N, C-alpha and C positions, 0 to 999 in steps of 0.2 A: 504494500499500499504505499501512499506517500507520493507516488508520482503516478498521473494518468495515463492509465493504459488505454492504446486507442482499438477500437474495433469497428468497422461500418459497410452499402451497396448501392445501387442508383437506380433511379427512375425517371423517365422521360419528364423534363419539364420546361418550359420555355423554348425559346429558337435562338439558333446560332444568328449573331449578328453578320452581315455579309464580310465586315472587316474580318470578324474571327475566322470565319470560314477560308477567307484567303490566306491568313496568316497560318492556319491550321491549329490555331488554339482550341483547348478544350471547351467545351461548351459549360458554362456556368449555372449553375443552380441557384435559385434566390432564396437566402437565408435570413429570418429575422432571428436576432439573439436579445432576448428580455433582459432586463437587469435582474441579477440575482437578489435572492430574499436574505435578508441577515436575520436568521432565527432567534437571535437574542433580542433585537428591538422590534421583530415583524415589520420591517419596512425593506424597500427595494435600494440597493445600493448604486447609484450610477455610476460610480467610479470604476468599480469592478467590470461594470456591463460595458462600458467604453474601453477599457483595456482589453476585452475579451473580442468585442466587435473588430479593433484594430487587428487583434491576431489574426481572426477569420479573413478579413480585407486581404492580408497577404498572401492568403491561399488561393491559387488559381483556379480552382473549383469553385468558387462561392462568389455570388455577387450579394454583398452582404447590404441590407437595408439602415440607412441612418438610424440615429436615434430620434434626430428631430423630424425627420419622414415618419417614423413610427408613431410619435407624439400627435402629429399632425394629424394623420389618417383617423389614428383609434379616437381622438375628441371629436372628428367629423362623425363618427357613429356613436357617439354619447359613451365611449368606454373611458373609465377614470384610471388614466395611467398612474395614479398615485396609488391605487391599490395593486400590492405586489402579486404576482403571478407565481406558483408553484404547483400547479394541479396542471393536468392534461386538458380539462376542459378551456380553461381560459387560455391556454397556449394555441388549442385547435382552435377557439374564437378569434384568437388575434391573428393567425393565420390567416384565415379567409378575409379577414378585414384588409389585410397588407398585402394579398393576392403573392403571400410567400408559398414556395411548396415545404420548404421545412422551417420548424420554429424551435429553438433550445431554451428551454427554460431551465433554472437552476438556482440551486442556495449555496451562499458561502459564508460559514459564522466562525469568528474568532472565539474559541473556547481554551481558556489557560494559554498552554503552552503550543496550541495548533491550530491550525484552520482545518475545519472540517466542511466537506463539500458533496454536493449531490448535481448530475448533469443528466438531462433527458433531452432526446432529440426526436419531436414528433415529425411524423412524414403527413401533410394535410390531406393530400389526395386519397390516401387508403386509410386516414383516421385512424393512425395507430402511432405508440412510441415505439421507433425502430433502434434506439441506441441509448443505453444508460449507464452510468458508471457511478459509484461511490467511492470515497479515500477521504484522507487525512493528510495533510502535510505541515513537518514541525517548523516552529518559526525560528528555529536555532540554526537552521542550515543556511548558508549561503550570507550568511552576516546579518543584514538587515533584516526584521519579522517578516515583510512580505515578500520578499525576494526569493523564496524558494515557490510560494505559492504561485507569483508571477512566470517562473521558470516552466513550472509545472502546466499552467493553462497555454503558455505559448507553444510550448511541445504538442500537446495536444491541437490545439488550432492550426498548427502546421502538418499534423498527420490527419487528421479528421476531412478528408475529402469525401465528396458525394460518391466516389468508388467504392469508400469503404462501409457504404451502409447498404444493408439488405432490406428492401421495402415489400418482400412477397410475404402475403398474408399466411399466417400458421391456424391450425384447426385450433379451435379454443376447447378448454377442458371445462368452461363453466363460467361464472361470474364470482369474482372473490372482492371481498373487502378487508381492512385491518382495523381492527378494534382495539384502539390503544387506549389502555385506562392507567395510563401514567399520570402522576400529578400535574395537574393545569400549571402552566405558568413557569414550568421548569424549562431552563435552554437544553441541558442536557437530553430530557424528556422529546423535546421537538426536534433535536438533531437524529436521536434515534428513530421517531417516528417517520420522517423526511426519509431517512435511510430504509428503512423498511418497506416504505411507498415504491421508493426507486429500484429495489430489487425486485421488485415482483412487477413493474414495468419492465425490466429488462428480460424478464421470463417470456414474454410475449404467449403465454399460454392462456392467459385468463382475460377476462373483460373486468377492468378494475372499476369497482366503486370508489369515487374518491371521497373525501374528507366532507367537503361540503354536501355532496349527494346524500351522504350517509346521516350527517346531521339532521339535514331535513327529513330523511326518512324516519329515523329515530325520534323526533318530535311528532310527526304525524301518528306514528305507533305509540305515544305518550308513553316512551321509555326513556328514563334519566340515566345517563351512562354513569354518573357519578354515583348513583346509589345500585349500581347493577353489580352483583356478585357472581364472578365468573367462573361456575362449577361447569363440568363438561356437559350436563343436560342442559342447564341454563343458555349455555351457548350455543348448541344444536337446536332449541327452542328459538332463539333471538334470530338465528340466521336462516331457520323455515320461515319466520314471520317478515324477515327481509325478503325471502326471494331468491337467496343466492343459494350457491352451490358450495362456496369453499370461504373460508374465514380464517384469516391469520390474527391470533391473541397476541398482543405486545403488551408488556407493562414493567415500565424502569420503576424500582423500588428502594426507597433508605433502609439500610440495614441498622440493627443496634451497634455495630462497630462503626458508625460514621461513613460506611461504605455504601456502595450501591450493588444491586442486582438486577438481573434483566431475565425476565422470563417471556419464552418465544413458544407458540404452539401452532399447529394447521389443521384446521378441522377440516373434513370431508362432510359438510352437512347432509348432502343428497343420501349418503350412506349412514349417516348418525355416527361417523368413526373420527376418532382422534389421532390423524396420520402420525404426527410426531410431537413431541414436546420435550424442550430442553432449559432447565433453568441455569443460569451462570452462576459461578463461585462469587460471594461477597468482594468486592475490591474498592480501593479507592483511585484506583487508575483508570479512570474512563476510556482510555485507549484499549486496555484489554477487554473492555466491554465491546469495544468496536470491532475488535478482531474476534472476540465469539459471534456477535452477529453476522459477520462476514463469513463465518466457518459454517455456521446453522444454513445460511442461505445458500451458499455454494453447494452444500451436499444436496440440498432439499430439492432445489431447482432442476436437478437432474431428473426430469420426468419426461412420461411418454409424450411424444409430438414437440420435445423441445429440440433444437439444433444439436446439443452438447449430446443428449439421448443417441439422437440418430447419428454423431460424427463417432470415429474411432481416433482416439488419442494415439500418440507415438509409443506410448508405453503397450498399448494393446497391439499395435502393429506388429511390435516385436513379437510379440507372443501369437500372432497369428502367423508371422513367417517361421517361428520356432515350430508351431506346431504342423504347418505345410513341409516342413522339413523332415519332422519326424513320422509324419503320414506316408512322406515319399519314401523313407527309408523302410519302415513298414512294408509298403507295397515290394518294394525291391526283394526283401526278405522272402516275402511268401512266393512271389515270382521264382526266386533261386529253389524253395522247398517245392514247388509245383514242377518245375522243371526236371529236379531231383527224383521224385516220385514218378514222373512220366518214364524216366531213364529206367527205372525198377520196374515198372510196369512192362516194358519193352524187353528187359533182361527175363523175367520171369515168363512173359508169352513163349519167348525164344525156348527156354527150359521146357515150359507146357508141350510144344511141338515134338520134343525131340524124348518124351517120356515115355518109358518102354513098358510100365505098370500102368493098372486103373488108379492104384492109391496114389503114385508119384503125380500122374497129371491133373487127379483131383486137387493136390496140394498146390501144386505150381497155379492152377486156375483161382483158387482162392487167393492166392498173394497177387494175382494180376489183378482181378476184380479191385481188392485192396486198396493197390497201388493207383489203379484208374480211379479212386474215391478220393485217395488223399490229395493226388494232383489236381483234381476238380475243385475240390475243397479250398486249396490253397490257392488257386487261379483266382477264384471269386473274391477270397481275403484281400487278395492282391490287387485287386482292379477296384476295392472298396477303397484301399489304402491311398492309390492313386487319383481316384475322384476325390477324394477327401482332401487330399494337397491341393487339387486345382481351385477346390471351392474356397479354401483357406486362402489361397493366393488372390482370387478373385475379391474375397472380402476384405482384404488388407488396403485395397486400393480406394 
């Protein structure tokens, strides 16, 4: 963690200018970078927004909408630019107003000796978040407190071009929401809730119900989150009332020793099952809780339908190649044994023809049949081994 790692694919949007065509320049995609929200004061930070916009402007793949243009257009449509945007719906609405193919909404919060960040890139035409990242950067790196964060953002903006983004839609596993029952007003709790939501956006396996929509629904249902007791049965009943298929329960608690503990659980509401639950150890180091949260979701999101579940890691490739080699070796051994058994059958048949008595003939005849059966069996096993090796080789690509 600490540095922002890239990962992105593209979708047609806009047209080449004639000059760009003549110059052979790559097609630029229209990108709107919103100001990040500071989760400590719950306000947008235009300085960091301007910094990241400058970074993307230098990336040849993007045509970045300026801040002044964004403000003017959004005001024309009655959108209050003073309200920070850190959810999918407001980013999607902004993209439609600004005629942007992509919209980046994010958070950046100073917390103790680090900056904690979340990044989400929305593809407006397909109405989905196509790339997300969470992380933290130490203020102690590179001298000045903000230098390391600036370096990380600059690297990300330089790397993150339209060619790195996958915009194809995935089959959804259902609708999911995050039930965050952490103490209200706590900056660490806000940071954690933002990161949890971003992890779920990055999976792209669910339709996400955002916090605003969730709050409105809970109010309509007459449910007070502050008084809610999160037992397994109560959470499943709540999810059923909300009409969702999955629910992530998140809660950051203060402990008696002056530390904090994070509790995370995923519920499959449709089948009324708790898929996974993990409480962290109590700690006074918030960074350890961030690492715990990262570990929980990195393993949890290896689900059917996700890219990760369908891909083969380098480690798995090594195993498939090793398996292919072993299968091929097995096939070769079986082939040799089949050849040897066949030679034995030929030898026994020759002795059968030269037999001078009935008893000797029957004995050699029995050996011929036995050797033939062995040759056939080893030939079949050898074929299976070779076919298995071929299958594993195909799987490794």
